C-alpha positions in Angstrom: 10.4 4.6 -0.3 7.8 4.6 2.5 7.9 0.8 2.8 11.6 1.0 3.3 11.2 3.8 5.9 8.6 1.8 7.9 10.7 -1.4 7.8 13.8 0.5 8.9 11.8 1.8 11.9 10.5 -1.7 12.7 6.9 -0.9 11.8 6.1 -4.2 10.0 2.4 -4.0 10.8 2.0 -0.9 8.7 3.8 -2.6 5.8 1.7 -5.7 6.2 -1.5 -3.6 6.3 -0.5 -1.8 3.1 0.2 -5.0 1.3 -3.2 -6.3 2.4 -4.9 -3.2 1.0 -3.0 -3.7 -2.3 -3.9 -7.4 -2.5 -7.6 -6.9 -1.8 -7.8 -3.9 -4.2 -6.1 -5.7 -7.0 -8.1 -8.9 -6.5 -11.5 -7.1 -6.6 -10.3 -4.9 -9.5 -9.2 -7.8 -11.6 -12.4 -9.6 -11.1 -14.7 -6.6 -11.7 -12.8 -4.5 -14.2 -11.2 -7.5 -15.9 -14.6 -8.8 -16.9 -15.8 -5.4 -18.1 -12.7 -4.1 -19.9 -10.5 -7.1 -20.2 -6.7 -6.2 -20.3 -7.3 -2.5 -19.9 -9.4 -3.2 -16.8 -6.6 -5.3 -15.3 -4.1 -2.5 -15.9 -6.5 0.1 -14.3 -7.0 -2.2 -11.3 -3.2 -2.4 -10.8 -2.9 1.4 -10.9 -5.8 1.7 -8.5 -4.2 -0.8 -6.1 -0.9 1.0 -6.1 -2.6 4.3 -5.6 -4.6 2.9 -2.6 -1.4 1.5 -1.0 0.5 4.8 -1.5 -2.3 6.8 0.0 -2.4 4.5 3.0 1.4 4.8 3.5 1.3 8.6 3.1 -1.5 8.9 5.8 0.4 6.6 8.1 3.6 8.6 7.6 1.8 11.8 8.4 0.2 10.6 11.6 2.9 8.4 12.9 5.7 10.1 14.9 9.0 8.3 14.5 11.1 8.1 17.7 14.8 8.5 17.2 16.9 5.8 18.7 19.2 7.4 21.2 22.4 5.7 22.2 23.3 6.3 25.8 
């Protein structure tokens, strides 16, 4: 829902950054945890990547003030 909110407010850089966080976290997690715990490690890396992305989006939502478009 946060991704839709940021795209709707034309904040594509935040969405791109969160996708980068997700991609880097899942890549490292699959390599490290996949070798240690096989399929379960890959599942855990997916959950960790989603969690990291969600935390980033919540923080951005908290500190970013949305400006309402005013029609004049």
